[in-house]
N, C-alpha and C positions, 0 to 999 in steps of 0.2 A: 514277060513284062512287055507291054507295048512300047514301041519306039516313040519318043517324044519329038516333035518337030525341031529340026535344026540340031539334033543331038544324036551322037552315035549310041547304039545300044550298048549295054554293059557287056564287058568281056566275059566269056564263059570259062569256068575252071578247065584247065588243060594239063599241060606237061608239069605244072607246078602245083598240082592239087594239094591242098585246098586253096591255094593262092591264085589270084588273078592279077592282071596288069593294072597298076594304079596309074591311070593316064594323067598327064600333066594338066592341072587346071588351066583353063583359058586357051588351050591349044598346044601344038607341038613346041618343044624347046628350040631356042635359037641355035644351039650346037648339040651334036650327038651326045647323049648321056654315056657315062662310063659304066654305070650300074643300071641293071634292070630293076625297076621299082615295082614291087608286088604288094598286094594287100590281101589279108585273109578275107575270104568271101563273106564272112559274117559281118565285116566292117565296111563292105563296099557301099552300102547305102549311106553310112556316115561319111565315107570318103567323098561321095558324090554331093553331099551337103556342105562340104568344108568351105567352099567359097562363100556361101551364104552366111556361115557362122563366123569366119575369121577374116573374110575379105580376099579378093583375088591376089593382091600383092603378097600377103602373108602365106597363102596357100602355095603360090609359085615359089616363094623363097624357100619354103620347106622342101618342096619337090626338087628344086634345083640343087639344094644342099645335099640331099641324100642321093641324088642321081650322079653327083660328081665327087663329093668329099664327105661321105658319111662318117668317117672315123675322126674327123677334125672338128674343132669347135665351129659353129656356124658364124658367118660374117654378121648376121643380124639374129638376135634372139639368143637363147641359151640352151645348152644340152649338157647332160651329165650321165655317167654310168649309173644305172639303177642299183640301189643297195638292197641287200637281203637275199633270200633264197631264190627269188625270181630273176636274178640277173644272169644266171648261167646260160651259156649257149644252148639252144634247143636242138641244133643240128651240128654235125661234125664240121669244123672249119669256120663256123660263124663266130662273130664277136659276142661279147656280153651284151646284155640289153642296154640300149641307149634311150634315155628319157629326154625328149625334145619338148620344150615349152613353146607352144604355138600361141603367142600373145597371152592375154589373161584368160582366154577362152578355154584352155585345156592343155592336154598333152598327147603326144604320139610316141609310142614305144616301138623300137625297131631293132633288128640285128642285121648285120651284113657279112658278106663273104666276098673278098675280092677275086677269088678263083673257084666259085661254085661250079660243080659239074652236074647239078640237077637240071632237069629240062629234057626235052625230047631228043636233042642232039648229043647231050653229054659233053659238049665243048666247055672248057673253062672260061668263065666270064663272071663279072661282078654282079652280085644280086643283093638287093636290100629287101628284107621281108618286114612289112609293117605288121606288128603283132597285135597292137591294140590302139584304139583311138578313144580318148575320153574328152569330150568337149563340155562337160559339166564343170561348174566351178569347183575348185579344190584349194 
């Protein structure tokens, strides 16, 4: 994919295959995040369109929430544990699926692990994996 002017190229899948870094919309965060935020590569294009669909403030509020307090209710917006058979953790040590309503535009589903050891170094660290992004009306 060609690099667009003034924009970094998309991250390539690496140690977290098939997940890639979900960069904070609008630039780096003001404080160091507690959790590494990853998005499944098949949702990377939708992630990159998030600002255009929900606005910069909403996109940053979501990223800041999951990068610091993914297991708590968000300060702005709503989240809940997903119900049904799809709420179970997909990986050992991860939470049940959390369903985050991002404005009226859609939802983002994620799971998190405060002490994940996946990654190339195997060191324990917080990880949030965005599992799906649905920006259609529902």
